[in-house]
N, C-alpha and C positions, 0 to 999 in steps of 0.2 A: 200271233197274226197282224194286230194292230200295230207292233213295232216294226215288224217287217214292211207293212204298207207305209208307214210313215218314212222309213228308211228309203224305200223304193222312191217315193215322192221328192225326198231330199236331193237323192243323186241324180236324178231324171234331170236332162237338160231341157231347157226353156228357150226356145227360139225367140230372138228379139230381132225385129225389123229395123235395119240401120237406116233405111232410106235408099238402100243399094241392093238389087236382087241378089241372093246368093250371099250376102253378107250376114254373119250371125256372130254371137259370142259378146264378149265385152266390146264396149265402144272404144275405138282407137283415139290416144290420148297423145298429143305431142307437146313438147316444151322445151324449154332451155333453162340452163342454171349458169347465171354469172356470178364469179367470185371477184368481190372487189378487193383491191389494193390492200384495203385497211382491214381485211378478213370479213368482210360483210357478205352476205350472200344473197341473191335476189332470183327466185324462182319465177319463170313467166310460162305460162300454160294455156292461156285463152286465145281463141283465135284471132282477136282484137289487139292481142301484145298486151293485154292486160296483166298486172302482177298478180301472183297466186299468193305467195309468201316472201316475206323477208327475214332474215335472221339477224340478231345482234351482231353489231360491230366489236371486235374484240379490243379491248384496252390493253395495253402491255404495261409491264413494271414500271416503265420511264412516264407513265401519267403522273400529273403534277397536282398536288393538294397545296393550298396557299390560304392564309388568313389575312383578312384587309380590314383594318380598324376604319369604319365611316362614321360619320356626324351630320351635320345639319348641310354639309356641302357634298356635291355628288362628286364620286370617285369612280374610276374604272376599277372593276374586280376582274381577277387580280390586276396589278399595275401593269404587268406585260403578259400579253397571251402567249402560252406554249405554242410552238410551230406544230403545225399539221393536226390541232385537235379537231377531233371530229363532233364533240358536244362538251359542255360545261354544265356541271350541277352548281348552283348557289343557294347556300342556306343560311338563314338566320340562325347563328351558332347558340346550340343548346347551354353555351357558356355565358350567354347574355342572360341578364335578369329578365324573369318570366314575362314582362311586360313589354319587352323591345318589339319593336316594330321595325323591318327594313323594307324599303320599297326600291325595286330594281326594273331597269328597262334597256332593252337590247336596240340595236341599231345604232349606237355610238350616240344616243340622245340621253340627255341628263332628265332623270325622273323630278317630279315636283312633290313633294311630301304633303299633299293634300288630297281629300277626297275629291274623285271626279276626274282626277288626270290619268294619263295612260300609265300603266305599269303594273308590277306585280306585286302587292302588299305581301310580306312575308313574316307571319306571326313566330313567336318563339318557338326554335327547332323545325319551322317550315323549310321544304327545298323547291326549287324550281329548276327543270332542264332547259337550258337555250340552245339554239342552234350554233354551230361553230363555222357558219359560212365565213369566207375571207372576208376581214376586216368587222366582223360582228363583235363590236366592243360592248360589254356589259358594265352599267354605269348604276350604282346604287346610292341612297342617302337613307339616313336613320332618323328616329324620333329623337334621338340624343346622341351625344357625343361619346364615343367610345365603346361603339356597337362592333361587334366581330361579325364578318362576313366570312363563311368557310366557302372556298370553292373546290371543285374537284374537275380537272380538264382531261377529258379520256384522248390520250395519243394512240395510234395505231402501232 
């Protein structure tokens, strides 16, 4: 008997006042989906046009990996940016000595290898993702000559 009572309550409809007379049931939700040219997806579903969710952009097989050797002088990594990249991962290579430190900065600005200066300090094996906005050149400098900086440029 108790099981029947619980089942009846679970199947019973509950009226919900949505602020309009005679309107009941689930709240109406409207939204839109935009598929970006590079495979990214944006879902908009808020009344104010706010973004509900975004999904990763797709990198193709033509995405580019490279290794640039840096030292005490700042260099762009990679030397030439891939056309239409959507982001770039920059890594202090795990093939460097375990004490290697690489400092990188975006915005086509050379980093200064000293504490308190802007940039991202990457320890042995660390990576950082940078925006690939048009003209955004990533420059890196290292604590010693011959440090490998590995890059992965995501191309749609």
